[in-house]
Structure formats: C-alpha cells, structure tokens
Residue, then its C-alpha position, 0 to 999 in steps of 0.5 A: l615851415h618851408g616854402a610858401a608857408i613861411n611867407i604865408a605865416a609872416a603875412v598872417a602874423k602881420r595881419i594879426h598884429w594890425c588887429a592889435l594896432e587898430g585896437q581890436d579886442a579879439l579875432e576869430p580866424d575862419d575856415t581853419d577846417g580846410y582839410t574837410n574840403r576837396g579842392v577844385t581838382g578833387v584833391p582832398g584836404g582843400g587841394w593841398h592834402l591838409t590833415r586834421a593834425d595840420a589844422a590843429g597845428l595852425e590853430r595852435w600857432l594862431a592862438y599863440r600869435a593872437h595872445a602874443d599881440g594881446l588879443a583874445i582869439f575865438q575858435k570858429n569852425d573845426a569842431a573836430n579840434a575843439a577839445h584840443n583848442v579849448r586849452t589855447f583859445d579864449g572862446m568859440i563862435v558858432e553860427e546858426c547851429n539852431h537854424y540848422r539843428d546842428p547841436c551847439a551844446g550837449p553830446g556831440g555839440d560843437a561848443t561843448a568843450y568850451l561850455r564845460a571849460g566855462k569859456p564864452v560861446l557866442n552864437a549868431e543867427y540870421v534874420q534872413d533865414g527866418d530866425t527870431r530871438s524867440r526861436f533860438c534864445p531860450a535854447d542858447i540861454r539854457a546851454g550857457i551860450t550868448g546868442a544874437l540875431f544879426g542881419v547877414s550883411l553884419s553892417g551893424g544895422l541889426y543886432e538883437p542879443c539874447a540875455p548874456a550867458r554867465h561865464r565862470h572862466v577867466s582866461r590865462s592868456p596874456a590879454d589883460a583883464s580889461q580887454r577880456a571884459r570887453w569880449l562880450r560887449p555888444v560890438v560888431r566890427t567889419t573884418t575880412a574873414g567870415r560872417v560873424r565879426s564880434 
C-alpha cells in the first residue's frame, strides 16, 4: 500500500474492529466490485483504474482483518471473484437474484462456489418489488440457499424467512464455534453498508 490507501486501510481496519467490539457476529462488505464501474469522468475501474485483481486483493485483506477480530465475513457482490473468495470468506449474501432472474445457483450462479463448498448463502428479496415467499422460497430451498423476505428499509419491521437450508461446512476461521452458530439466526442489524444487514 502507498499514499492514501494506507490511511483508508487503517480506517477500514478500525471499523471492522469496532464491529467486533459492538458484539457483531459477522460483516458483509458491499460494492467491492468497483472495478466494473466507470467513474463520473468516464475513467474505468470506478474512476481509479481498479482491476479485478485489485478487488481480489482487497477482499482477501478484508477476510483476514475480519477473522483477526473474530468475525465471520460474507461476500456480497463481485461474483467474478467468488471462486477465489470461497477459500477465505465464510459465506455469501445475494440480493434479489430470483427477482432479477440472475442465477443464484447452478451453472453461472453467483453463489455456486459457496454452495459447492457447503458454505451458507443468504438471499434477500424485497416486498417492495412485489416478491412473496411463495414466489422465491421454493427455488432457494432447492438450491440450498437460506432466503428471506424483507422490507427494503431493513428496519426489522418485516423479516419472513424461508425454511433454513442445511449447511455441511464448518469454517476454519478463528471465529469460535458458538459465533459461527449464530450466523443464521434471524437477526437484522442496521449498518452503514449495503441493503442487507444480517
């Protein structure tokens, strides 16, 4: 790291540590696939010339930091790096893959690598998009995904889970077994990153 990246990494590491101090179980860094966007000026890689390899390095570092603080970490976004991240992340969060007919599982599925590894995959669908549990739960359950219907505000006012999927994998991260067991309990917490806060 050099330049501003040193300060940014220090600030992110401090926020991850705060999550542990607050008693959070896990975190899900959002929008790590900035390399797929163009900046306001039209510069690729989010305006910073970021590459997929840059994102993979950041994601690996995030997993290391989370595990060093005893937290589980779930991948969100950047499905292109999922096959690599499955080795260091504890699970994956997907949003509205059923609603947008973006494959959650199977050939080309965003979460396929995690499902094959037996790691938990959580899916959030939103009532404001017209979704109901009867529309997406059967597909999630067949795929081994733990899905739930939320209100888009994620205020905790609406949380309707599908039947939980079964997971064979036990993480090898430093997070203790009791902490890992809490991942799938029906808790919605407010954070500053992303729409899904599990």
